[in-house]
C-alpha positions as CSV (number, residue, x, y, z in Angstrom):
1,X,0.0,0.0,0.0
2,X,1.3,3.4,-0.9
3,X,0.7,5.5,2.3
4,X,1.9,8.7,0.6
5,X,-1.4,8.8,-1.4
6,X,-3.5,9.2,1.8
7,X,-3.5,12.7,3.4
8,X,-2.0,13.1,6.9
9,X,-4.5,12.3,9.6
10,X,-6.6,10.2,7.3
11,X,-9.2,8.2,9.4
12,X,-10.8,5.2,7.8
13,X,-14.2,4.8,9.5
14,X,-16.8,3.5,7.0
15,X,-20.4,2.6,7.9
16,X,-21.6,-1.0,7.4
17,X,-23.5,0.1,4.4
18,X,-20.5,1.7,2.8
19,X,-18.4,-1.4,3.4
20,X,-21.0,-3.7,1.7
21,X,-22.0,-1.3,-1.1
22,X,-18.6,-0.1,-2.1
23,X,-15.8,-2.3,-1.0
24,X,-17.1,-5.9,-0.6
25,X,-19.4,-5.8,-3.6
26,X,-16.6,-4.6,-5.9
27,X,-14.0,-6.9,-4.3
28,X,-16.2,-10.0,-5.1
29,X,-17.1,-8.7,-8.6
30,X,-13.5,-7.8,-9.7
31,X,-10.5,-9.6,-8.3
32,X,-8.2,-6.8,-9.5
33,X,-10.2,-4.2,-7.4
34,X,-7.9,-2.4,-5.0
35,X,-8.9,-0.2,-2.1
36,X,-6.1,2.1,-0.8
37,X,-7.5,2.2,2.8
38,X,-8.0,-1.6,3.1
39,X,-5.2,-4.0,2.8
40,X,-5.3,-7.8,2.8
41,X,-3.2,-9.3,5.6
42,X,-2.5,-13.0,6.3
43,X,-3.1,-13.0,10.0
44,X,-1.5,-16.4,10.4
45,X,1.8,-15.1,9.2
46,X,2.0,-11.9,11.4
47,X,2.3,-11.3,15.1
48,X,-0.3,-8.8,16.3
49,X,2.4,-6.1,17.0
50,X,3.8,-6.5,13.4
51,X,0.5,-5.8,11.6
52,X,0.7,-2.9,9.1
């Protein structure tokens, strides 16, 4: 993820409706869909304190 594209102090706090309508629907429909504020992390490979 390119953090420089997000403004300083950016706070990601979507509503449930925004998550379903925007992110999840598009993620399922298009495997190439990328959301800058949401990253995919394999939780089994990271320690909690090492999460991005």
